[in-house]
C-alpha positions, 0 to 999 in steps of 0.5 A: 453469512450474507454477502449481498449488499443492502439497498442502503449500501447500494445507495451509499455506493452510488453516492460515493461514485457520483462524488468521486467522478465529480472530484477526481482530476482527469489527469490523475485518473489517466495516469492511474488507468495507464500505470504512469508515474505519479509524482509527489504532487499527484499523490498529495493533490488527491490526498488533500481533496479527500482530506478536505471532504474528511475522507482521507481517514475514511477508516477513522471513527467519528471521535477522531474526525473520520466519517465513522463508516462501518467495514462495508462502507469502507470497502465500497468507498475503496472499490469506487475510488480504485475503479474510477482511477483514483491514486492509491492513498499513501497508507503510512499516515492515515492507514498505518500510524494513525490507528496506532496513535488512536489506540495507544497514543495519549491525548496530547499525541492524538491532538498533535499528530492526527489533524495533519494526517487527516487533511493530507498535509504531513507525509509519513514514512515507515521505519521497520525493515533494516539490513538483516531485519526484514521479515524477522522484525524482532531482530531490529538493531536501531537503538534508542537510548534514553538520556533525560527527557530525550532519546538518542537514536542510532542505526539504519532503516532500509527499503523505506518507501517514498522516504525521500518525501518523508517529513515524519517517520514512525520507527521500531527501535531497540530500547532494551536487550534483556529478555526475548528480542520482542520485549525490548522494542519501542515505537518512536515518532521521529521528525525527519528534519532532525539533525543526524537523519540522512536519506539515501536513494535505492535505485530500482531495476527500472531506474525509479527512486521509490525506496531508500535507506535512512540513517540515524546518527545521534538523532535527538528525539523528545521522549514525548514522541514515544507511543505507549510504553517503553519496550511494548512496541512489538504489540503496537507493531503487530496492530499496525501490520494487520492494517498493512497486510490487509491493505497490501491485498487490495482486491479493488486495485486487482479488479481494476487491473484485471480490466486493464489486462483485458484491454491490453490483450484486446489491443495486442490481438491475443484476446479474440480467438477469431483473430488470434487463433489458438494462442489467444484462446490459451491466453484467455484461459489464463485471464479466466483463471486470474479472474476466478482468483480475483473473485475468490479474494473478493469473496474472502474480503466480503466474508470478513466484512459480513462477520464484522457487520453482524458483530461476530469476530472475523477470522484473523486472516490478514496474512492469508489476504496478503498472500493471495493479494500479492500473488494476484498482483504479480500474476496480472503484471506478468500476464500484461507483459506476456500480452505485450511481448517485446513492446513491454520492454522499452521504458524511458521514464524521462521521455514518457513524462515529457509526453512520449508514449511509444510513437512509431519510429522509422515505420516500426512500432516502438510500443504504445500507451498501453505497453510503455510502463509494463516492464516497470510494473512487472519488476516492481511487483516482484516485491509484493510477496516479500514486504509486509512479512514474506509470504513464506512467513505468512503461511507459517502464521496461517497454518499455526492459526488454523492447525494450532 
């Protein structure tokens, strides 16, 4: 196993770094480095820049319009984008549904849906979770009944991330109640502008509108929007979830946020033992432990990449990557809160978006640009160990794979 990058790979990294620095808008990088709110236009702007270059689908093979990069090149691209402060690519289109369409869709579906995803013009949403069907996706109840050349869809999805922007949604729907629950699920693509689709916001603890409920009331969906075979959707869902769980791990973002944590600790006087005393020394110990975990996660990713590059079958450790990656995300968010203390608490989103970043009020500091969104980040990261398959369930899967 060789974890060192070759000279060719190092040159590839340098080329990517040069391009990203030249094309990433400064205002987007500023928002990402300071964890400020990204609007739909912000995310779409970067997606279109990548799409114009042919890199939005950076993991796609050549035959579908991708760059045809190997696993190591994809990793280096993602790392350079993250470290530069590029917005994270919204994964539902290019990272999640596109590979399913490529693998299981027919030629007409590939020609119809992939171009819009590749250039960042069509916003996709994910319709998996339902009330009572989160980690146990096999229990989904949203029904799709075949009537002639269409399906009538009735039911509800929940926790639909950024669904308020969605133009299309890929859904797990129940098309049969016979046999095991997994055998009666199909994978359906639904136009969210269809009559009968209703999106309702779920407002989070920080006041943000990130997730939604989506209701389907006799929604007519052409049968040609069925991916693969009817009642085989569970197989396609598992294929997609392996991409989602690896994406959740996001070691590159963890490396960027680790550096942000250090910046916050220095600005708040809890990094240097000379000025911060024993409290700073103990806090640096916590940062050091987190850094060790980030390095270990990166080694795990590189181990998989080395196996893929050598033509071997890598370990099926998507679940393990998800477990460690999500726990690390929660830990760095918590340490940022601890570093800032009470200045992490204020969050007035409208004021922040209008330009206020913690100005001094009445002679007392009301926070600072590096503290303003910390409470929001902390609250938001509590979800990471639940979505994409809860960590408790993932541990069971990993133990079954290892122990048999």
